[in-house]
N, C-alpha and C positions, 0 to 999 in steps of 0.2 A: 524352739521356734523363734525365728528372726522376725523383726518388723520388715514389712515389704519396702525395700529401699533401693531396688534396682529392677531392671526389666530384661527379659529375653524376648527378642523379636523373631518369630518363626515365619519363614516364607513358605506357607503351607502348600501353595500351588505346585511347587517343585519337589517337595520332600515327602509328602504323605502317600502318594501313589507311586510305587516303584516303576521307574522308567517311563513315566508319562506326566503330562500336565493335568492336574486335577480339573481345572476349568474346562479344558478341551474334552476330557473324558466324559464329564458330566453332560456337556452339550451333545456329544455323540450318543450317549445313552438316551437322551431325551429326543433323539431324532432330528436335531436342528442341523440343517444342511450347511455346508461350507465349513471352512476352517474357523476356529475360535477367533472372534473379532473383538474381544474385550478391550483391546488397546486402540481400536480404530477411532478416527476422529469423528466420523459420521454417526448416524443413528441406525444404519442398516442392520448392524449386528444386533442391536437391541430389539429391533422390530421382529426378529426371528422368535423372540420369546413371547410375542403377543398371544394371549389365551392359554399359555402353559400354566397348569395349576401349581401353586406353591407346594402342595402336597406331593406332586410328582417329583419335584426337585429333591425334597427331603427323602422320598423313597429311594431315588437313585443314589443319593449320597450314602444312605444307610447300607446299601447293597454293594458299594465299591470295596474292593480288597485293599484296604489301606495298610500301611506298615503297622506292626504291633507296637505297643508301648507308648501310644500318644497320651492317653489319660494318665498313665503312670508318670510320664515325664512332666506333665503340667502339675500334677499333684506334688511331685518332688520339688518343683520350683516354688510353689506356694509354701511348702513346709520349710523351705530354706531361705525365705525372704526375697525371692525373685518373682516378679510378676510376668507370667507368660502372656504374650500379646501376638496376635496375628498381624503380620505385615504383608499385605498382598496388593497386587494390582487388579485382582479378579473381582467378580461380582459380589456385592455386599451380602446377598442372601446366602451365598456359600459360606462366607465368613461368619455370619450369624449362626448358621447351623453348626459349624464346627466349634464355635465358642461355647454354645449351649451344651453341645454333646460331650466335649472333651475338657471343659473347664478353663478355656482361655479368658483372660480379663476383658479384652476388647479386640476390635479388628478394624483394618482399613480396607479400602476397595472402591470400586465404581458402583454408584447407586443404581439399583434396578427397581423401578416402581412396580407396585402390586396393588390391586384393589379387589375387594370381595373374593379373596383367595386365588386370584389369577394375576399373572404378570401382564402389564398393559402395553409393553413395548416401548415405554418411555424410560430414559436413562439419564444419569448425570454425565458430565464430561469425563472422558477417559482419564484415569489416574496416571500421572507421569512418574518417572523416577524421582524428580525433584519433589513431587508431592509426597512420595514415600519417605524421603529423607526428612521432610518437614514433619510428617506424622511421627517419625521416630523422635525427633527433637521435642515435639510438643508433649508426647507421652512421658519422656524423660523429665521434662520440666514439671509436668503434673505430679511426678513422684518426688520432685525436689532433688534430682540427681543430674549429673552431666551425661550425655550420650556415651562418653568414653568410660563411664562406670557400668555400662550395659553390654549385653551380648546380642548377637544375631546368629540364627541357624538357617542356612539356606543352600540353594543349589541353582537358582535361576540366573540367567545372564545379567539381570539387573541387580543381583544381590551383591556383586562386587562393590558397588557404590555404598550400599548399606554397611558392608564390612569396613569400608573406609571411614565411616562416621561413628563407629562404636569401638569400645575397648577390646572386645573379644569377638572375632568372627569365626564361626564353626561351619565349615563346608561339609555337608552331609551327602554322601554318594554323588559328589559333584564332578563335573568335567575338570580336566587339569587347569584350564585357564581360570576357572572359578576358585579352585583350591589355591592357586597362586595368590589370590587377593585376600585369602582368609588368614587368620592367625594360626589355625590348625584345621585338620580335616579328619573325618571319620567315615569309614566304609563299613556298613553293617546293615542287616535286615530289620533291626529293631531300633526305634527312636531313642530308647533308653541308653543306647551306646554314647549319646552326647553328654550324658550326665557327668561323667568324670571330667570332661572339659569344662562344663559349666561350674563345677566345684571351685574353679579358680576365682570366680566372683565372690563366693562365700568366704573363702580363705582370706581374700583381700580386705574383708570387713571385720575380721576377728581382731 
């Protein structure tokens, strides 16, 4: 067992549900009208959540057909000195659910307020790509390592910039333009397929 001395940032919104955005799919399952607006500048998108029970969100997330191997991948990271972290622009309650369920260390995202078990319709300002990069740098600093000692796994259009700021970028089932920004890419139905690529971080510390 290694001491935890590097991080792997997982862009969960684009890699955990095959062929779909996790945030958008959750909102559709909850019956929220309109396209997912988590990145909008206004509050209209958050207002759609008013009165939605937190329990309903957890129920929908638990029922989604996510890719296999998520918990096994985070467990492998922990065993090998890598801290698995959610790097997301999506809603924080989604990140919190995934972190608790699959063993991620922490998560980024846009704050969505809840009170007495229901969402209030109030939200924090949208998270930008610059915020996401700052989150990566801050978490790396917390661990006492440089971002270039860390890795990122993603497929979202914004993940290219994250790849640019870490030492190892792994595109997972990503479009060609995203793969071109990454160090390497993996095409597979199971998230565990990224483990052989992540092993590069453990070898570099031996």
